[in-house]
mmCIF file as Biopython writes it, N, C-alpha, C and O atoms, coordinates in Angstrom:
data_model
#
loop_
_atom_site.group_PDB
_atom_site.id
_atom_site.type_symbol
_atom_site.label_atom_id
_atom_site.label_alt_id
_atom_site.label_comp_id
_atom_site.label_asym_id
_atom_site.label_entity_id
_atom_site.label_seq_id
_atom_site.pdbx_PDB_ins_code
_atom_site.Cartn_x
_atom_site.Cartn_y
_atom_site.Cartn_z
_atom_site.occupancy
_atom_site.B_iso_or_equiv
_atom_site.auth_seq_id
_atom_site.auth_asym_id
_atom_site.pdbx_PDB_model_num
ATOM 1   N N  . MET A ? 1  ? 0.781   -1.095  -0.150  1.0 0.0 1  A 1 
ATOM 2   C CA . MET A ? 1  ? -0.157  -0.176  -0.072  1.0 0.0 1  A 1 
ATOM 3   C C  . MET A ? 1  ? 0.790   1.270   0.063   1.0 0.0 1  A 1 
ATOM 4   O O  . MET A ? 1  ? 1.663   1.373   0.925   1.0 0.0 1  A 1 
ATOM 5   N N  . PHE A ? 2  ? 0.519   2.217   -0.790  1.0 0.0 2  A 1 
ATOM 6   C CA . PHE A ? 2  ? 1.336   3.525   -0.881  1.0 0.0 2  A 1 
ATOM 7   C C  . PHE A ? 2  ? 0.221   4.501   -1.003  1.0 0.0 2  A 1 
ATOM 8   O O  . PHE A ? 2  ? -0.667  4.301   -1.831  1.0 0.0 2  A 1 
ATOM 9   N N  . ARG A ? 3  ? 0.212   5.596   -0.191  1.0 0.0 3  A 1 
ATOM 10  C CA . ARG A ? 3  ? -0.655  6.544   -0.316  1.0 0.0 3  A 1 
ATOM 11  C C  . ARG A ? 3  ? -2.094  6.108   -0.384  1.0 0.0 3  A 1 
ATOM 12  O O  . ARG A ? 3  ? -2.893  6.528   -1.221  1.0 0.0 3  A 1 
ATOM 13  N N  . ARG A ? 4  ? -2.357  5.254   0.537   1.0 0.0 4  A 1 
ATOM 14  C CA . ARG A ? 4  ? -3.696  4.498   0.732   1.0 0.0 4  A 1 
ATOM 15  C C  . ARG A ? 4  ? -4.403  3.907   -0.466  1.0 0.0 4  A 1 
ATOM 16  O O  . ARG A ? 4  ? -5.615  3.955   -0.676  1.0 0.0 4  A 1 
ATOM 17  N N  . ARG A ? 5  ? -3.372  3.279   -1.309  1.0 0.0 5  A 1 
ATOM 18  C CA . ARG A ? 5  ? -3.796  2.646   -2.598  1.0 0.0 5  A 1 
ATOM 19  C C  . ARG A ? 5  ? -3.059  1.338   -2.744  1.0 0.0 5  A 1 
ATOM 20  O O  . ARG A ? 5  ? -1.863  1.375   -2.455  1.0 0.0 5  A 1 
ATOM 21  N N  . LEU A ? 6  ? -3.540  0.249   -3.123  1.0 0.0 6  A 1 
ATOM 22  C CA . LEU A ? 6  ? -2.932  -1.007  -3.272  1.0 0.0 6  A 1 
ATOM 23  C C  . LEU A ? 6  ? -1.970  -1.139  -4.326  1.0 0.0 6  A 1 
ATOM 24  O O  . LEU A ? 6  ? -2.291  -0.669  -5.417  1.0 0.0 6  A 1 
ATOM 25  N N  . LYS A ? 7  ? -0.891  -1.669  -4.213  1.0 0.0 7  A 1 
ATOM 26  C CA . LYS A ? 7  ? 0.144   -1.798  -5.353  1.0 0.0 7  A 1 
ATOM 27  C C  . LYS A ? 7  ? 0.457   -3.391  -5.243  1.0 0.0 7  A 1 
ATOM 28  O O  . LYS A ? 7  ? 0.251   -4.116  -4.270  1.0 0.0 7  A 1 
ATOM 29  N N  . PHE A ? 8  ? 1.019   -3.743  -6.523  1.0 0.0 8  A 1 
ATOM 30  C CA . PHE A ? 8  ? 1.614   -4.960  -6.826  1.0 0.0 8  A 1 
ATOM 31  C C  . PHE A ? 8  ? 2.915   -4.736  -7.363  1.0 0.0 8  A 1 
ATOM 32  O O  . PHE A ? 8  ? 3.251   -3.859  -8.159  1.0 0.0 8  A 1 
ATOM 33  N N  . LYS A ? 9  ? 3.725   -5.776  -6.751  1.0 0.0 9  A 1 
ATOM 34  C CA . LYS A ? 9  ? 5.269   -5.687  -7.478  1.0 0.0 9  A 1 
ATOM 35  C C  . LYS A ? 9  ? 5.154   -6.469  -8.661  1.0 0.0 9  A 1 
ATOM 36  O O  . LYS A ? 9  ? 4.711   -7.616  -8.619  1.0 0.0 9  A 1 
ATOM 37  N N  . ILE A ? 10 ? 5.540   -5.899  -9.754  1.0 0.0 10 A 1 
ATOM 38  C CA . ILE A ? 10 ? 5.542   -6.455  -11.049 1.0 0.0 10 A 1 
ATOM 39  C C  . ILE A ? 10 ? 6.950   -7.108  -11.378 1.0 0.0 10 A 1 
ATOM 40  O O  . ILE A ? 10 ? 7.972   -6.434  -11.251 1.0 0.0 10 A 1 
ATOM 41  N N  . LYS A ? 11 ? 6.987   -8.239  -11.743 1.0 0.0 11 A 1 
ATOM 42  C CA . LYS A ? 11 ? 8.189   -8.954  -12.336 1.0 0.0 11 A 1 
ATOM 43  C C  . LYS A ? 11 ? 8.036   -8.981  -13.739 1.0 0.0 11 A 1 
ATOM 44  O O  . LYS A ? 11 ? 7.192   -9.757  -14.188 1.0 0.0 11 A 1 
ATOM 45  N N  . TRP A ? 12 ? 8.819   -8.144  -14.670 1.0 0.0 12 A 1 
ATOM 46  C CA . TRP A ? 12 ? 8.635   -8.078  -16.010 1.0 0.0 12 A 1 
ATOM 47  C C  . TRP A ? 12 ? 9.254   -9.194  -16.657 1.0 0.0 12 A 1 
ATOM 48  O O  . TRP A ? 12 ? 10.369  -9.580  -16.303 1.0 0.0 12 A 1 
ATOM 49  N N  . GLU A ? 13 ? 8.532   -9.807  -17.691 1.0 0.0 13 A 1 
ATOM 50  C CA . GLU A ? 13 ? 9.169   -11.064 -18.456 1.0 0.0 13 A 1 
ATOM 51  C C  . GLU A ? 13 ? 10.245  -10.566 -19.338 1.0 0.0 13 A 1 
ATOM 52  O O  . GLU A ? 13 ? 10.173  -9.589  -20.084 1.0 0.0 13 A 1 
ATOM 53  N N  . GLY A ? 14 ? 11.276  -11.376 -19.156 1.0 0.0 14 A 1 
ATOM 54  C CA . GLY A ? 14 ? 12.393  -11.212 -19.972 1.0 0.0 14 A 1 
ATOM 55  C C  . GLY A ? 14 ? 13.363  -10.081 -19.518 1.0 0.0 14 A 1 
ATOM 56  O O  . GLY A ? 14 ? 14.258  -9.665  -20.254 1.0 0.0 14 A 1 
ATOM 57  N N  . TYR A ? 15 ? 13.138  -9.616  -18.283 1.0 0.0 15 A 1 
ATOM 58  C CA . TYR A ? 15 ? 14.005  -8.574  -17.502 1.0 0.0 15 A 1 
ATOM 59  C C  . TYR A ? 15 ? 14.293  -9.114  -16.326 1.0 0.0 15 A 1 
ATOM 60  O O  . TYR A ? 15 ? 13.487  -9.844  -15.749 1.0 0.0 15 A 1 
ATOM 61  N N  . GLY A ? 16 ? 15.602  -8.784  -15.785 1.0 0.0 16 A 1 
ATOM 62  C CA . GLY A ? 16 ? 16.042  -9.027  -14.342 1.0 0.0 16 A 1 
ATOM 63  C C  . GLY A ? 16 ? 15.370  -8.505  -13.223 1.0 0.0 16 A 1 
ATOM 64  O O  . GLY A ? 16 ? 14.387  -7.800  -13.450 1.0 0.0 16 A 1 
ATOM 65  N N  . PRO A ? 17 ? 15.742  -8.734  -11.936 1.0 0.0 17 A 1 
ATOM 66  C CA . PRO A ? 17 ? 15.015  -8.095  -10.843 1.0 0.0 17 A 1 
ATOM 67  C C  . PRO A ? 17 ? 15.200  -6.924  -10.639 1.0 0.0 17 A 1 
ATOM 68  O O  . PRO A ? 17 ? 14.499  -6.330  -9.819  1.0 0.0 17 A 1 
ATOM 69  N N  . GLU A ? 18 ? 16.203  -6.290  -11.344 1.0 0.0 18 A 1 
ATOM 70  C CA . GLU A ? 18 ? 16.565  -4.724  -11.210 1.0 0.0 18 A 1 
ATOM 71  C C  . GLU A ? 18 ? 15.465  -3.870  -11.898 1.0 0.0 18 A 1 
ATOM 72  O O  . GLU A ? 18 ? 15.369  -2.663  -11.677 1.0 0.0 18 A 1 
ATOM 73  N N  . HIS A ? 19 ? 14.634  -4.545  -12.746 1.0 0.0 19 A 1 
ATOM 74  C CA . HIS A ? 19 ? 13.600  -3.914  -13.489 1.0 0.0 19 A 1 
ATOM 75  C C  . HIS A ? 19 ? 12.270  -4.240  -13.003 1.0 0.0 19 A 1 
ATOM 76  O O  . HIS A ? 19 ? 11.305  -3.952  -13.711 1.0 0.0 19 A 1 
ATOM 77  N N  . ASP A ? 20 ? 12.087  -4.870  -11.753 1.0 0.0 20 A 1 
ATOM 78  C CA . ASP A ? 20 ? 10.969  -5.086  -10.953 1.0 0.0 20 A 1 
ATOM 79  C C  . ASP A ? 20 ? 10.267  -3.562  -10.718 1.0 0.0 20 A 1 
ATOM 80  O O  . ASP A ? 20 ? 11.017  -2.585  -10.700 1.0 0.0 20 A 1 
ATOM 81  N N  . SER A ? 21 ? 9.092   -3.419  -10.572 1.0 0.0 21 A 1 
ATOM 82  C CA . SER A ? 21 ? 8.545   -2.147  -10.252 1.0 0.0 21 A 1 
ATOM 83  C C  . SER A ? 21 ? 7.278   -2.395  -9.332  1.0 0.0 21 A 1 
ATOM 84  O O  . SER A ? 21 ? 6.779   -3.520  -9.304  1.0 0.0 21 A 1 
ATOM 85  N N  . TRP A ? 22 ? 6.792   -1.435  -8.637  1.0 0.0 22 A 1 
ATOM 86  C CA . TRP A ? 22 ? 5.629   -1.429  -8.003  1.0 0.0 22 A 1 
ATOM 87  C C  . TRP A ? 22 ? 4.579   -0.560  -8.739  1.0 0.0 22 A 1 
ATOM 88  O O  . TRP A ? 22 ? 4.844   0.583   -9.110  1.0 0.0 22 A 1 
ATOM 89  N N  . GLU A ? 23 ? 3.333   -1.171  -8.941  1.0 0.0 23 A 1 
ATOM 90  C CA . GLU A ? 23 ? 2.326   -0.516  -9.862  1.0 0.0 23 A 1 
ATOM 91  C C  . GLU A ? 23 ? 1.032   -0.444  -9.142  1.0 0.0 23 A 1 
ATOM 92  O O  . GLU A ? 23 ? 0.682   -1.416  -8.474  1.0 0.0 23 A 1 
ATOM 93  N N  . TYR A ? 24 ? 0.338   0.544   -9.209  1.0 0.0 24 A 1 
ATOM 94  C CA . TYR A ? 24 ? -0.958  0.683   -8.533  1.0 0.0 24 A 1 
ATOM 95  C C  . TYR A ? 24 ? -1.886  -0.632  -9.092  1.0 0.0 24 A 1 
ATOM 96  O O  . TYR A ? 24 ? -1.712  -1.037  -10.241 1.0 0.0 24 A 1 
ATOM 97  N N  . ALA A ? 25 ? -2.689  -1.142  -8.365  1.0 0.0 25 A 1 
ATOM 98  C CA . ALA A ? 25 ? -3.665  -2.244  -8.721  1.0 0.0 25 A 1 
ATOM 99  C C  . ALA A ? 25 ? -4.533  -1.835  -9.870  1.0 0.0 25 A 1 
ATOM 100 O O  . ALA A ? 25 ? -4.911  -2.629  -10.731 1.0 0.0 25 A 1 
ATOM 101 N N  . THR A ? 26 ? -4.871  -0.389  -9.845  1.0 0.0 26 A 1 
ATOM 102 C CA . THR A ? 26 ? -5.957  -0.065  -10.951 1.0 0.0 26 A 1 
ATOM 103 C C  . THR A ? 26 ? -5.156  0.112   -12.298 1.0 0.0 26 A 1 
ATOM 104 O O  . THR A ? 26 ? -5.735  0.414   -13.341 1.0 0.0 26 A 1 
ATOM 105 N N  . GLU A ? 27 ? -3.653  -0.110  -12.216 1.0 0.0 27 A 1 
ATOM 106 C CA . GLU A ? 27 ? -3.015  0.087   -13.456 1.0 0.0 27 A 1 
ATOM 107 C C  . GLU A ? 27 ? -2.446  -1.147  -13.934 1.0 0.0 27 A 1 
ATOM 108 O O  . GLU A ? 27 ? -1.595  -1.154  -14.824 1.0 0.0 27 A 1 
ATOM 109 N N  . VAL A ? 28 ? -2.877  -2.185  -13.382 1.0 0.0 28 A 1 
ATOM 110 C CA . VAL A ? 28 ? -2.340  -3.579  -13.831 1.0 0.0 28 A 1 
ATOM 111 C C  . VAL A ? 28 ? -3.362  -4.185  -14.526 1.0 0.0 28 A 1 
ATOM 112 O O  . VAL A ? 28 ? -4.453  -4.487  -14.041 1.0 0.0 28 A 1 
ATOM 113 N N  . HIS A ? 29 ? -2.955  -4.391  -15.836 1.0 0.0 29 A 1 
ATOM 114 C CA . HIS A ? 29 ? -4.187  -4.720  -16.879 1.0 0.0 29 A 1 
ATOM 115 C C  . HIS A ? 29 ? -3.784  -6.241  -17.326 1.0 0.0 29 A 1 
ATOM 116 O O  . HIS A ? 29 ? -3.586  -6.552  -18.500 1.0 0.0 29 A 1 
ATOM 117 N N  . ALA A ? 30 ? -3.698  -7.072  -16.311 1.0 0.0 30 A 1 
ATOM 118 C CA . ALA A ? 30 ? -3.368  -8.527  -16.456 1.0 0.0 30 A 1 
ATOM 119 C C  . ALA A ? 30 ? -4.219  -9.504  -15.607 1.0 0.0 30 A 1 
ATOM 120 O O  . ALA A ? 30 ? -3.708  -10.285 -14.805 1.0 0.0 30 A 1 
ATOM 121 N N  . PRO A ? 31 ? -5.577  -9.407  -15.839 1.0 0.0 31 A 1 
ATOM 122 C CA . PRO A ? 31 ? -6.444  -10.082 -14.975 1.0 0.0 31 A 1 
ATOM 123 C C  . PRO A ? 31 ? -6.013  -11.526 -14.581 1.0 0.0 31 A 1 
ATOM 124 O O  . PRO A ? 31 ? -5.967  -11.867 -13.399 1.0 0.0 31 A 1 
ATOM 125 N N  . LYS A ? 32 ? -5.703  -12.349 -15.586 1.0 0.0 32 A 1 
ATOM 126 C CA . LYS A ? 32 ? -5.081  -13.705 -15.431 1.0 0.0 32 A 1 
ATOM 127 C C  . LYS A ? 32 ? -4.100  -13.831 -14.333 1.0 0.0 32 A 1 
ATOM 128 O O  . LYS A ? 32 ? -4.115  -14.729 -13.491 1.0 0.0 32 A 1 
ATOM 129 N N  . ARG A ? 33 ? -3.206  -12.820 -14.406 1.0 0.0 33 A 1 
ATOM 130 C CA . ARG A ? 33 ? -2.103  -12.784 -13.508 1.0 0.0 33 A 1 
ATOM 131 C C  . ARG A ? 33 ? -2.472  -12.404 -12.029 1.0 0.0 33 A 1 
ATOM 132 O O  . ARG A ? 33 ? -1.964  -12.954 -11.052 1.0 0.0 33 A 1 
ATOM 133 N N  . VAL A ? 34 ? -3.383  -11.436 -11.970 1.0 0.0 34 A 1 
ATOM 134 C CA . VAL A ? 34 ? -3.940  -10.981 -10.863 1.0 0.0 34 A 1 
ATOM 135 C C  . VAL A ? 34 ? -4.690  -12.209 -9.971  1.0 0.0 34 A 1 
ATOM 136 O O  . VAL A ? 34 ? -4.527  -12.378 -8.762  1.0 0.0 34 A 1 
ATOM 137 N N  . LEU A ? 35 ? -5.573  -13.047 -10.877 1.0 0.0 35 A 1 
ATOM 138 C CA . LEU A ? 35 ? -6.140  -13.999 -10.179 1.0 0.0 35 A 1 
ATOM 139 C C  . LEU A ? 35 ? -5.274  -15.073 -9.864  1.0 0.0 35 A 1 
ATOM 140 O O  . LEU A ? 35 ? -5.592  -15.736 -8.876  1.0 0.0 35 A 1 
ATOM 141 N N  . GLU A ? 36 ? -4.106  -15.440 -10.567 1.0 0.0 36 A 1 
ATOM 142 C CA . GLU A ? 36 ? -3.083  -16.390 -10.151 1.0 0.0 36 A 1 
ATOM 143 C C  . GLU A ? 36 ? -2.613  -16.010 -8.974  1.0 0.0 36 A 1 
ATOM 144 O O  . GLU A ? 36 ? -2.510  -16.816 -8.049  1.0 0.0 36 A 1 
ATOM 145 N N  . PHE A ? 37 ? -2.237  -14.615 -8.851  1.0 0.0 37 A 1 
ATOM 146 C CA . PHE A ? 37 ? -1.595  -14.196 -7.543  1.0 0.0 37 A 1 
ATOM 147 C C  . PHE A ? 37 ? -2.532  -14.627 -6.243  1.0 0.0 37 A 1 
ATOM 148 O O  . PHE A ? 37 ? -2.175  -15.280 -5.262  1.0 0.0 37 A 1 
ATOM 149 N N  . TYR A ? 38 ? -3.760  -14.100 -6.515  1.0 0.0 38 A 1 
ATOM 150 C CA . TYR A ? 38 ? -4.779  -14.400 -5.242  1.0 0.0 38 A 1 
ATOM 151 C C  . TYR A ? 38 ? -4.904  -15.818 -5.090  1.0 0.0 38 A 1 
ATOM 152 O O  . TYR A ? 38 ? -4.974  -16.227 -3.931  1.0 0.0 38 A 1 
ATOM 153 N N  . ARG A ? 39 ? -4.950  -16.729 -6.110  1.0 0.0 39 A 1 
ATOM 154 C CA . ARG A ? 39 ? -5.090  -18.232 -5.849  1.0 0.0 39 A 1 
ATOM 155 C C  . ARG A ? 39 ? -3.921  -18.724 -4.983  1.0 0.0 39 A 1 
ATOM 156 O O  . ARG A ? 39 ? -4.135  -19.539 -4.086  1.0 0.0 39 A 1 
ATOM 157 N N  . LYS A ? 40 ? -2.713  -18.259 -5.223  1.0 0.0 40 A 1 
ATOM 158 C CA . LYS A ? 40 ? -1.511  -18.498 -4.426  1.0 0.0 40 A 1 
ATOM 159 C C  . LYS A ? 40 ? -1.340  -17.844 -3.275  1.0 0.0 40 A 1 
ATOM 160 O O  . LYS A ? 40 ? -0.607  -18.358 -2.431  1.0 0.0 40 A 1 
ATOM 161 N N  . ASN A ? 41 ? -1.925  -16.687 -3.031  1.0 0.0 41 A 1 
ATOM 162 C CA . ASN A ? 41 ? -1.846  -15.864 -1.829  1.0 0.0 41 A 1 
ATOM 163 C C  . ASN A ? 41 ? -3.328  -15.359 -1.385  1.0 0.0 41 A 1 
ATOM 164 O O  . ASN A ? 41 ? -3.624  -14.165 -1.429  1.0 0.0 41 A 1 
ATOM 165 N N  . PRO A ? 42 ? -4.197  -16.324 -0.971  1.0 0.0 42 A 1 
ATOM 166 C CA . PRO A ? 42 ? -5.590  -16.158 -0.614  1.0 0.0 42 A 1 
ATOM 167 C C  . PRO A ? 42 ? -5.639  -15.028 0.460   1.0 0.0 42 A 1 
ATOM 168 O O  . PRO A ? 42 ? -6.579  -14.237 0.380   1.0 0.0 42 A 1 
ATOM 169 N N  . GLY A ? 43 ? -4.844  -14.893 1.326   1.0 0.0 43 A 1 
ATOM 170 C CA . GLY A ? 43 ? -4.772  -13.877 2.567   1.0 0.0 43 A 1 
ATOM 171 C C  . GLY A ? 43 ? -4.340  -12.557 2.101   1.0 0.0 43 A 1 
ATOM 172 O O  . GLY A ? 43 ? -4.395  -11.626 2.904   1.0 0.0 43 A 1 
ATOM 173 N N  . ALA A ? 44 ? -3.900  -12.345 0.863   1.0 0.0 44 A 1 
ATOM 174 C CA . ALA A ? 44 ? -3.498  -11.115 0.419   1.0 0.0 44 A 1 
ATOM 175 C C  . ALA A ? 44 ? -4.667  -10.160 0.463   1.0 0.0 44 A 1 
ATOM 176 O O  . ALA A ? 44 ? -5.806  -10.604 0.324   1.0 0.0 44 A 1 
ATOM 177 N N  . PRO A ? 45 ? -4.423  -8.739  0.670   1.0 0.0 45 A 1 
ATOM 178 C CA . PRO A ? 45 ? -5.576  -7.821  0.581   1.0 0.0 45 A 1 
ATOM 179 C C  . PRO A ? 45 ? -5.998  -7.481  -0.827  1.0 0.0 45 A 1 
ATOM 180 O O  . PRO A ? 45 ? -5.189  -7.167  -1.700  1.0 0.0 45 A 1 
ATOM 181 N N  . ARG A ? 46 ? -7.199  -7.553  -0.994  1.0 0.0 46 A 1 
ATOM 182 C CA . ARG A ? 46 ? -7.851  -7.070  -2.306  1.0 0.0 46 A 1 
ATOM 183 C C  . ARG A ? 46 ? -8.203  -5.760  -2.337  1.0 0.0 46 A 1 
ATOM 184 O O  . ARG A ? 46 ? -8.354  -5.337  -3.483  1.0 0.0 46 A 1 
ATOM 185 N N  . GLN A ? 47 ? -8.387  -4.960  -1.452  1.0 0.0 47 A 1 
ATOM 186 C CA . GLN A ? 47 ? -8.592  -3.433  -1.456  1.0 0.0 47 A 1 
ATOM 187 C C  . GLN A ? 47 ? -8.242  -2.928  -0.050  1.0 0.0 47 A 1 
ATOM 188 O O  . GLN A ? 47 ? -8.178  -3.625  0.962   1.0 0.0 47 A 1 
ATOM 189 N N  . ILE A ? 48 ? -8.031  -1.640  -0.141  1.0 0.0 48 A 1 
ATOM 190 C CA . ILE A ? 48 ? -7.501  -0.944  1.187   1.0 0.0 48 A 1 
ATOM 191 C C  . ILE A ? 48 ? -8.876  -0.165  1.588   1.0 0.0 48 A 1 
ATOM 192 O O  . ILE A ? 48 ? -9.567  0.446   0.774   1.0 0.0 48 A 1 
ATOM 193 N N  . ARG A ? 49 ? -9.118  -0.271  2.793   1.0 0.0 49 A 1 
ATOM 194 C CA . ARG A ? 49 ? -10.305 0.433   3.301   1.0 0.0 49 A 1 
ATOM 195 C C  . ARG A ? 49 ? -9.834  1.704   4.148   1.0 0.0 49 A 1 
ATOM 196 O O  . ARG A ? 49 ? -8.958  1.578   5.003   1.0 0.0 49 A 1 
ATOM 197 N N  . ALA A ? 50 ? -10.328 2.700   3.933   1.0 0.0 50 A 1 
ATOM 198 C CA . ALA A ? 50 ? -9.969  4.026   4.861   1.0 0.0 50 A 1 
ATOM 199 C C  . ALA A ? 50 ? -10.625 3.653   6.094   1.0 0.0 50 A 1 
ATOM 200 O O  . ALA A ? 50 ? -11.720 3.097   6.166   1.0 0.0 50 A 1 
ATOM 201 N N  . ALA A ? 51 ? -9.747  4.058   7.239   1.0 0.0 51 A 1 
ATOM 202 C CA . ALA A ? 51 ? -10.263 3.807   8.545   1.0 0.0 51 A 1 
ATOM 203 C C  . ALA A ? 51 ? -10.279 5.346   9.296   1.0 0.0 51 A 1 
ATOM 204 O O  . ALA A ? 51 ? -9.518  6.282   9.049   1.0 0.0 51 A 1 
ATOM 205 N N  . THR A ? 52 ? -11.211 5.309   10.128  1.0 0.0 52 A 1 
ATOM 206 C CA . THR A ? 52 ? -11.140 6.717   10.779  1.0 0.0 52 A 1 
ATOM 207 C C  . THR A ? 52 ? -10.464 6.493   11.890  1.0 0.0 52 A 1 
ATOM 208 O O  . THR A ? 52 ? -10.498 5.372   12.398  1.0 0.0 52 A 1 
ATOM 209 N N  . PHE A ? 53 ? -9.727  7.538   12.462  1.0 0.0 53 A 1 
ATOM 210 C CA . PHE A ? 53 ? -8.931  7.347   13.686  1.0 0.0 53 A 1 
ATOM 211 C C  . PHE A ? 53 ? -9.611  6.572   14.708  1.0 0.0 53 A 1 
ATOM 212 O O  . PHE A ? 53 ? -9.090  5.520   15.078  1.0 0.0 53 A 1 
ATOM 213 N N  . SER A ? 54 ? -10.856 7.012   15.276  1.0 0.0 54 A 1 
ATOM 214 C CA . SER A ? 54 ? -11.552 6.465   16.338  1.0 0.0 54 A 1 
ATOM 215 C C  . SER A ? 54 ? -12.022 5.162   16.094  1.0 0.0 54 A 1 
ATOM 216 O O  . SER A ? 54 ? -12.520 4.600   17.070  1.0 0.0 54 A 1 
ATOM 217 N N  . ALA A ? 55 ? -11.982 4.444   14.866  1.0 0.0 55 A 1 
ATOM 218 C CA . ALA A ? 55 ? -12.092 3.107   14.773  1.0 0.0 55 A 1 
ATOM 219 C C  . ALA A ? 55 ? -10.667 2.180   15.237  1.0 0.0 55 A 1 
ATOM 220 O O  . ALA A ? 55 ? -10.724 0.989   15.544  1.0 0.0 55 A 1 
ATOM 221 N N  . LEU A ? 56 ? -9.567  2.892   15.216  1.0 0.0 56 A 1 
ATOM 222 C CA . LEU A ? 56 ? -8.282  2.060   15.428  1.0 0.0 56 A 1 
ATOM 223 C C  . LEU A ? 56 ? -8.513  1.524   16.931  1.0 0.0 56 A 1 
ATOM 224 O O  . LEU A ? 56 ? -9.144  2.154   17.780  1.0 0.0 56 A 1 
ATOM 225 N N  . PRO A ? 57 ? -7.972  0.396   17.112  1.0 0.0 57 A 1 
ATOM 226 C CA . PRO A ? 57 ? -7.865  -0.152  18.619  1.0 0.0 57 A 1 
ATOM 227 C C  . PRO A ? 57 ? -6.856  0.521   19.378  1.0 0.0 57 A 1 
ATOM 228 O O  . PRO A ? 57 ? -5.858  -0.093  19.755  1.0 0.0 57 A 1 
ATOM 229 N N  . PHE A ? 58 ? -7.037  1.749   19.637  1.0 0.0 58 A 1 
ATOM 230 C CA . PHE A ? 58 ? -6.006  2.592   20.405  1.0 0.0 58 A 1 
ATOM 231 C C  . PHE A ? 58 ? -6.213  2.578   21.899  1.0 0.0 58 A 1 
ATOM 232 O O  . PHE A ? 58 ? -7.310  2.855   22.384  1.0 0.0 58 A 1 
ATOM 233 N N  . GLN A ? 59 ? -5.086  2.233   22.684  1.0 0.0 59 A 1 
ATOM 234 C CA . GLN A ? 59 ? -5.279  2.412   24.001  1.0 0.0 59 A 1 
ATOM 235 C C  . GLN A ? 59 ? -4.125  3.398   24.418  1.0 0.0 59 A 1 
ATOM 236 O O  . GLN A ? 59 ? -3.013  3.207   23.926  1.0 0.0 59 A 1 
ATOM 237 N N  . PRO A ? 60 ? -4.295  4.315   25.189  1.0 0.0 60 A 1 
ATOM 238 C CA . PRO A ? 60 ? -3.353  5.211   25.714  1.0 0.0 60 A 1 
ATOM 239 C C  . PRO A ? 60 ? -2.198  4.526   26.659  1.0 0.0 60 A 1 
ATOM 240 O O  . PRO A ? 60 ? -2.405  3.477   27.268  1.0 0.0 60 A 1 
ATOM 241 N N  . ILE A ? 61 ? -1.136  5.141   26.700  1.0 0.0 61 A 1 
ATOM 242 C CA . ILE A ? 61 ? 0.069   4.538   27.311  1.0 0.0 61 A 1 
ATOM 243 C C  . ILE A ? 61 ? 0.223   5.542   28.230  1.0 0.0 61 A 1 
ATOM 244 O O  . ILE A ? 61 ? 0.392   6.703   27.856  1.0 0.0 61 A 1 
ATOM 245 N N  . TYR A ? 62 ? 0.180   5.197   29.537  1.0 0.0 62 A 1 
ATOM 246 C CA . TYR A ? 62 ? 0.465   6.032   30.672  1.0 0.0 62 A 1 
ATOM 247 C C  . TYR A ? 62 ? 1.967   5.779   31.220  1.0 0.0 62 A 1 
ATOM 248 O O  . TYR A ? 62 ? 2.458   4.651   31.221  1.0 0.0 62 A 1 
ATOM 249 N N  . PHE A ? 63 ? 2.657   6.931   31.690  1.0 0.0 63 A 1 
ATOM 250 C CA . PHE A ? 63 ? 4.030   6.794   32.004  1.0 0.0 63 A 1 
ATOM 251 C C  . PHE A ? 63 ? 3.892   7.528   33.503  1.0 0.0 63 A 1 
ATOM 252 O O  . PHE A ? 63 ? 3.256   8.548   33.771  1.0 0.0 63 A 1 
ATOM 253 N N  . GLU A ? 64 ? 4.674   6.703   34.375  1.0 0.0 64 A 1 
ATOM 254 C CA . GLU A ? 64 ? 4.753   7.454   35.831  1.0 0.0 64 A 1 
ATOM 255 C C  . GLU A ? 64 ? 6.053   8.086   35.863  1.0 0.0 64 A 1 
ATOM 256 O O  . GLU A ? 64 ? 7.054   7.480   35.481  1.0 0.0 64 A 1 
ATOM 257 N N  . VAL A ? 65 ? 6.091   9.280   36.301  1.0 0.0 65 A 1 
ATOM 258 C CA . VAL A ? 65 ? 7.379   10.035  36.402  1.0 0.0 65 A 1 
ATOM 259 C C  . VAL A ? 65 ? 7.782   10.051  37.816  1.0 0.0 65 A 1 
ATOM 260 O O  . VAL A ? 65 ? 6.932   10.428  38.622  1.0 0.0 65 A 1 
ATOM 261 N N  . LYS A ? 66 ? 8.814   9.743   38.199  1.0 0.0 66 A 1 
ATOM 262 C CA . LYS A ? 66 ? 9.225   9.678   39.498  1.0 0.0 66 A 1 
ATOM 263 C C  . LYS A ? 66 ? 10.213  11.027  39.815  1.0 0.0 66 A 1 
ATOM 264 O O  . LYS A ? 66 ? 11.271  11.137  39.195  1.0 0.0 66 A 1 
ATOM 265 N N  . GLN A ? 67 ? 9.883   11.848  40.624  1.0 0.0 67 A 1 
ATOM 266 C CA . GLN A ? 67 ? 10.902  12.915  40.872  1.0 0.0 67 A 1 
ATOM 267 C C  . GLN A ? 67 ? 11.793  12.616  41.984  1.0 0.0 67 A 1 
ATOM 268 O O  . GLN A ? 67 ? 11.364  12.128  43.030  1.0 0.0 67 A 1 
ATOM 269 N N  . SER A ? 68 ? 13.058  12.901  41.786  1.0 0.0 68 A 1 
ATOM 270 C CA . SER A ? 68 ? 14.206  12.582  42.786  1.0 0.0 68 A 1 
ATOM 271 C C  . SER A ? 68 ? 14.368  13.684  43.798  1.0 0.0 68 A 1 
ATOM 272 O O  . SER A ? 68 ? 15.233  13.600  44.669  1.0 0.0 68 A 1 
#
């Protein structure tokens, strides 16, 4: 995820790993490859949901300061 958008790491056929790139999911036009990826990685996120701060499981941390 980058800037609240889902990205895929693309390994380009015929090129080495130095040419791999991260592409936004909306810019990947290879539906068969995407389906293959999700078959191999069923737990991978399919979309990014925006969360509000109040929905996060936040618990405050309290520190005790001792004066000497």
